[in-house]
N, C-alpha and C positions, 0 to 999 in steps of 0.2 A: 689235781686234774693234770692232763698230760701235757698241755698246752697253756703254760703260766706266761705272766707278762717278760720274763727275761727270756724264754726260749723265741716268742714273737720278735722282740728287741734284736736278738739274734739271727733270726730269719732275714728279718727287713735290712739289718746293717750287712749283711752277708749279700743280700741279692737286689737290695734298693740303691738308691742313691746315698740314704744316710739312715739311721735307725728310726728319726720321725717320719720319714717318706714312706707312710703307711699305704698310699694311692697309687703307687707306680705298678704297671701291669706285671713286671717282672717279680715284685714283691708280693704281690696277691697271688701269682702262679706258684710263686716258692712256697707261700702258706698254704695254697691248697695241696699242691702235692705231698707236703707233711701230713696234711690231715687225710689225704686219701691213703698214704700208706698205713697210718694208724687204724684206720677203719676196716683197711684190708685185713690186717693182721687180727682183730676182733672178729671179724666175719669167719676166719678160718677155725677160729675156736666155738663160735657160736654160729653155727649155719642157719638157724631159723630164726635168727634175729631180722625182722624184715623191716622195722623201722630203720634200724642201722643200713640196712640195705639201699633202702629208698633214698637215705642221707646222701650216701655213698656215692649212686647214680646223679643225684644233682648236683655234687661237687664236681665229679668229673664233666658232666655238662657245662657248669661255671667256666673251669678249667679250660675248657675245649672252645668256648665261645672267646674268653679273653685270648688263648692261643691265635685264635683266627684273627681277632682284632690287631692283635701285635702283629703277625704276619703281613697283613693289609696295610699298617702303618708303616713298619719299618723291618724289613727282612732281615736286616743284620742283627736285630735285637733279639728278633726271634729264634734265629739259628742261634747266639748265643747262650739264650735260656735253656733252650731245648737239650744242646750239649752239655750245658751246667748239670742240670738236672737230671739227664739221662733219660729223657722221655723217648719212645719209641714214636719214629714217624718218619 
């Protein structure tokens, strides 16, 4: 599988407070961004895979709502994660 325990731990260590902090908004946004990038590459090769297309749209919506939450809660954390992940906005 493309996303194993070690990869998740690496993402949460880099973007969260520590490896066990899986609930932070920054960690979840980073995880969603990694999954979105993987599904986007899959859809470039398999453009008629509508199940994956729907999953991608749901993930983008979840990430957007987390980003909106973070923007309302703490604008500095929002700006930091957007800059760190290179998200357009």
